C-alpha positions as CSV (number, residue, x, y, z in Angstrom):
1,M,-18.3,-0.9,-2.4
2,K,-16.1,-3.9,-2.4
3,R,-17.7,-7.3,-2.2
4,A,-16.7,-9.8,0.6
5,L,-14.3,-12.6,-0.6
6,S,-14.9,-16.1,0.5
7,A,-12.2,-17.8,2.6
8,A,-11.2,-19.9,-0.4
9,E,-10.8,-16.8,-2.7
10,R,-8.7,-15.1,0.1
11,M,-6.4,-18.1,0.4
12,R,-6.1,-18.4,-3.4
13,L,-5.1,-14.8,-3.6
14,H,-2.6,-15.2,-0.6
15,R,-0.9,-18.1,-2.3
16,Q,-0.8,-16.3,-5.7
17,R,1.0,-13.3,-4.0
18,R,3.4,-15.6,-2.1
19,R,4.4,-17.2,-5.4
20,R,5.1,-13.8,-6.9
21,G,7.4,-13.1,-3.9
22,M,5.0,-10.7,-2.2
23,R,4.5,-10.5,1.5
24,S,1.8,-8.7,3.5
25,F,2.5,-6.6,6.7
26,T,0.3,-4.2,8.7
27,I,1.9,-1.0,9.7
28,L,0.9,1.9,11.7
29,L,1.4,5.4,10.2
30,H,1.2,8.7,12.0
31,V,-0.7,11.4,10.5
32,T,2.7,13.3,10.0
33,E,3.9,10.5,8.0
34,I,0.8,10.5,5.7
35,E,1.4,14.3,5.4
36,A,5.1,13.6,4.4
37,L,3.8,11.4,1.6
38,V,1.6,14.3,0.5
39,R,4.5,16.8,0.6
40,K,6.9,14.5,-1.3
41,G,4.2,14.0,-4.0
42,F,3.5,10.3,-3.4
43,L,-0.1,10.9,-2.2
44,V,-2.7,13.5,-3.4
45,P,-4.1,15.6,-0.6
46,E,-7.6,14.6,-1.4
47,C,-6.7,10.9,-0.7
48,R,-5.3,11.3,2.9
49,A,-8.0,9.2,4.3
50,D,-8.2,6.5,1.6
51,P,-6.4,3.3,2.7
52,D,-5.9,2.0,-0.8
53,A,-4.3,5.3,-2.0
54,I,-2.1,5.4,1.2
55,Q,-1.0,1.8,0.5
56,A,-0.1,2.7,-3.0
57,A,1.8,5.8,-1.8
58,V,3.8,3.8,0.7
59,H,4.6,1.2,-2.0
60,D,5.7,3.9,-4.4
61,F,7.8,5.6,-1.7
62,L,9.6,2.4,-0.7
63,Y,10.2,1.4,-4.4
64,S,11.7,4.9,-4.9
65,A,13.8,4.8,-1.9
66,L,15.1,1.2,-2.2
67,D,15.5,1.3,-6.0
68,G,17.2,4.7,-5.9
69,G,14.4,6.1,-8.0
70,A,15.9,4.6,-11.2
């Protein structure tokens, strides 16, 4: 189980990510999009309901699509 972060810790992490050029967005995914991540090999079937695994799969998919997979 994850421990709750204090507001100061969340802000420190937010600023650290911003300095590294990272931005945070909330997106809605349809179940068919999650299934497509599984079919394309970005997500293992057992992790369909795991938000952290889905986040990593979306990141990997975007990296592959935008970077050309190189």
